[in-house]
C-alpha positions in Angstrom: 101.3 93.5 101.4 103.0 94.8 104.5 102.3 95.1 108.2 103.0 98.5 110.0 103.9 100.1 113.3 100.8 98.5 114.9 102.3 95.1 114.7 103.4 93.8 118.1 105.7 90.7 118.1 105.5 88.5 121.1 108.5 86.2 121.6 107.3 83.2 123.7 110.2 81.4 125.5 110.2 77.7 124.7 110.4 76.8 128.4 106.9 78.4 128.9 105.3 75.6 126.9 105.2 73.6 130.1 102.8 76.0 131.8 99.4 74.4 132.2 97.6 77.7 132.0 99.5 79.0 129.0 96.5 78.8 126.5 94.4 81.0 128.8 97.1 83.5 129.2 97.8 83.8 125.5 94.1 83.8 124.4 93.8 87.5 125.5 96.2 88.4 122.7 94.0 87.2 120.0 91.7 90.2 119.4 93.2 93.4 117.9 93.4 96.1 120.5 94.8 99.6 120.9 98.1 97.9 121.9 98.5 96.6 118.4 98.1 93.5 116.2 99.8 90.5 117.7 102.2 88.0 116.2 103.7 85.2 118.2 107.2 83.8 117.6 107.9 80.6 119.6 111.4 79.8 120.9 113.1 76.5 120.4 113.5 75.7 124.1 114.7 72.2 124.9 114.3 71.1 121.2 116.9 73.7 120.2 119.2 72.6 123.1 119.2 69.2 121.6 120.5 70.7 118.4 123.4 72.3 120.4 124.2 68.9 121.7 124.1 67.3 118.2 126.5 70.0 116.9 129.1 69.2 119.6 128.7 65.4 119.2 128.7 65.4 115.3 130.7 68.5 114.6 127.9 70.1 112.6 128.5 73.3 110.8 127.0 76.5 112.2 124.9 76.8 109.1 123.4 73.5 109.5 122.9 73.9 113.3 121.2 77.2 112.6 118.5 75.7 110.3 118.1 72.6 112.5 117.4 74.9 115.4 114.8 76.8 113.4 113.2 73.5 112.4 113.1 72.8 116.2 111.1 75.9 116.5 108.5 74.5 114.2 107.9 71.6 116.6 106.9 74.1 119.3 104.8 76.2 116.9 102.8 73.1 116.1 102.2 72.4 119.8 101.1 76.0 120.5 98.8 75.9 117.5 97.2 72.7 119.0 96.8 74.4 122.4 95.2 77.6 121.0 92.1 76.7 119.0 91.8 80.3 117.7 95.2 80.5 116.1 96.8 79.9 112.8 100.4 79.1 111.8 101.5 81.6 109.2 104.4 81.5 106.9 104.4 84.9 105.1 103.0 88.4 105.2 99.8 87.6 103.4 98.9 84.8 105.8 99.7 87.0 108.7 97.1 89.5 107.5 94.6 86.8 106.7 94.8 85.6 110.3 94.3 89.1 111.7 91.2 89.6 109.4 89.8 86.3 110.7 90.4 87.3 114.3 92.9 84.5 114.7 96.1 84.7 116.6 99.0 84.3 114.2 101.8 82.0 115.2 104.8 82.5 112.9 106.4 79.6 111.1 110.0 80.9 111.6 111.4 78.5 109.1 109.0 79.5 106.3 109.1 83.3 107.0 113.0 83.4 107.2 113.3 81.4 104.0 110.9 83.6 102.2 112.4 86.9 103.5 116.0 85.8 102.9 115.2 85.0 99.3 114.8 88.7 98.8 118.5 89.1 99.4 118.4 90.3 103.0 120.7 88.1 105.1 121.0 90.4 108.1 120.7 87.6 110.7 123.8 85.6 111.4 123.4 81.9 110.7 124.9 80.8 114.0 124.1 80.6 117.8 124.6 84.4 118.2 121.2 84.9 116.8 118.6 82.7 118.4 114.8 83.1 118.7 115.1 86.5 120.6 116.9 88.0 117.6 114.7 86.3 115.1 111.6 87.9 116.8 113.3 91.3 116.7 114.3 90.8 113.1 110.7 89.8 112.2 109.4 92.9 113.9 111.7 95.1 111.8 110.9 93.2 108.5 107.2 93.8 109.1 107.6 97.5 109.9 106.6 97.0 113.5 108.0 99.0 116.4 107.2 96.8 119.4 108.5 93.6 120.7 107.4 91.9 123.9 109.6 89.1 125.4 107.6 86.5 127.3 110.2 84.9 129.7 110.4 82.6 132.7 112.4 85.0 134.9 112.6 88.7 136.0 114.6 91.2 134.1 117.2 92.7 136.5 116.6 96.4 137.2 118.5 98.9 135.1 120.2 96.2 132.9 121.0 97.3 129.4 120.6 95.3 126.2 124.3 94.7 126.0 124.6 93.6 129.7 121.6 91.3 129.3 123.4 89.6 126.3 126.5 89.2 128.3 124.6 87.5 131.1 122.8 85.2 128.6 119.3 86.6 129.2 119.1 87.2 125.4 121.4 86.1 122.6 124.5 88.2 121.7 123.1 89.6 118.4 119.9 90.9 120.1 121.3 94.3 121.2 122.0 95.1 117.5 118.7 93.9 115.9 116.5 95.3 118.7 118.2 98.7 118.9 115.3 100.5 117.2 112.4 98.7 118.9 110.4 99.4 121.9 111.1 96.2 123.9 109.0 95.0 126.9 109.7 92.0 129.2 107.1 90.0 131.0 108.0 87.2 133.5 105.0 84.9 132.8 105.9 82.6 135.7 105.5 85.5 138.1 102.2 85.7 140.1 102.0 89.4 139.3 103.2 89.2 135.7 104.5 92.8 135.7 105.1 94.4 132.3 108.6 95.9 132.2 109.1 98.6 129.6 112.7 97.7 128.9 113.5 100.2 126.1 111.4 102.7 124.2 111.4 103.3 120.5 112.4 107.0 121.1 115.3 106.0 123.3 116.5 103.3 120.9 116.4 105.6 118.0 118.5 108.4 119.6 
């Protein structure tokens, strides 16, 4: 069972979990629409930052820190599921489709999905800090055959900035320009009053 180009992955920055009206903003994504079928990937936020501190203090390997940071994402996934009554935490392709069929908003268990997908032999994501939740969301979109990724962020995207420049400035992780190269990527500053949707890259442009 696979998804297709109608899948739209929304990467929710972990810092946005402090927004009091976040459930109302995300509820509109629940129903399938001409824009596509939604799937949410939640960033690690402050929980992942704690793992960074642990790695420095305890000299943890990149591999261990990678999986601890992904486990930190599950903490935020559980919170978002609690905040959104019409949602489901999903671990694989079958559960994603079941959530869509039940008109639930699927929240991806990053740990479960990555472990299941990497068991197939595809280890295209680095197991270090070069690939954080932004790259994970892009990788998930590719694995599901989707074409669209929307980054829900806490700040504006500078005008005219490229994927590579954004990575250099720390707006996305350093692996993101590679894994998102063939996706149509949008950016929304959820903390902005106007919440403009910035069409950052198009699939056609990325595929050239």
